[in-house]
C-alpha positions in Angstrom: -11.8 -38.5 -50.9 -8.8 -40.4 -52.4 -5.3 -38.6 -53.2 -4.8 -37.6 -57.0 -1.6 -39.2 -58.5 1.5 -37.0 -58.0 1.6 -36.9 -61.9 -1.3 -34.7 -62.4 -0.2 -32.4 -59.6 3.2 -31.8 -61.6 1.6 -31.7 -64.9 -0.7 -28.7 -63.5 2.7 -26.8 -61.9 4.2 -27.3 -65.1 1.3 -25.7 -67.1 1.2 -22.9 -64.4 5.3 -21.9 -64.8 4.7 -21.9 -68.4 2.2 -19.7 -68.5 3.6 -17.3 -66.2 7.5 -17.8 -66.8 7.6 -15.8 -70.0 5.2 -13.2 -68.9 7.0 -10.7 -66.1 3.5 -8.6 -65.7 2.0 -11.7 -64.4 4.8 -12.7 -62.0 3.3 -10.4 -59.1 -0.6 -11.6 -59.8 0.8 -15.1 -59.6 2.5 -14.4 -56.4 -0.7 -12.9 -55.1 -2.9 -15.6 -55.9 -0.8 -18.4 -54.8 -0.9 -16.8 -51.4 -4.2 -16.3 -51.1 -4.8 -19.8 -52.2 -2.1 -21.2 -50.1 -2.9 -23.5 -47.0 -3.0 -21.8 -43.7 0.4 -22.8 -41.8 1.7 -24.0 -44.7 5.2 -23.5 -43.2 4.3 -26.3 -40.5 3.8 -29.0 -43.1 6.2 -30.6 -45.8 6.5 -29.6 -48.6 6.6 -26.3 -46.7 5.6 -24.2 -49.7 2.8 -21.8 -50.0 0.9 -24.2 -52.4 -3.2 -24.8 -51.9 -4.2 -27.8 -50.3 -5.0 -30.9 -52.1 -8.9 -30.5 -51.8 -9.2 -26.9 -52.4 -7.5 -27.3 -55.3 -9.4 -30.2 -56.3 -12.5 -28.0 -55.8 -11.2 -25.1 -57.7 -10.5 -27.2 -60.6 -13.8 -28.7 -60.6 -15.6 -25.4 -60.5 -13.4 -23.9 -63.3 -13.2 -26.9 -65.6 -16.0 -29.4 -64.6 -15.4 -33.0 -65.1 -13.2 -34.9 -62.3 -11.1 -32.3 -61.2 -8.0 -33.9 -62.3 -6.8 -30.7 -64.3 -6.7 -32.4 -67.8 -8.6 -29.5 -69.1 -6.3 -26.4 -67.9 -4.4 -24.7 -70.5 -1.7 -22.4 -70.0 -4.2 -19.9 -71.6 -6.7 -20.3 -68.8 -3.7 -19.5 -66.1 -2.9 -16.2 -68.4 -7.0 -15.0 -68.5 -7.3 -15.7 -64.9 -4.1 -13.8 -63.7 -4.8 -10.8 -66.1 -8.6 -10.8 -64.5 -6.8 -10.7 -60.9 -4.3 -7.9 -62.0 -7.1 -5.6 -63.6 -9.3 -6.2 -60.7 -8.7 -4.2 -57.3 -8.4 -5.6 -54.1 -11.6 -5.9 -52.0 -11.7 -3.5 -49.3 -14.7 -4.7 -47.0 
């Protein structure tokens, strides 16, 4: 798998932040979702942030939007809808 250009990653981050920042009710669900998607041992590798791994993020984009998984189809409304669903759905206690 070839690594996607950095500009795609930046655009996706901007889309997510633009969707979440003006909605304080989604801040906690967004942090929870970020923690669930973070790479294992993220604190051992640069950029030392709890962000999803490149392969996992690509997989999530392909399964959510189809196509090349380049994030082109991701909109702020999609992020809001997902986080509102996360907020309404109780955690799985298995």
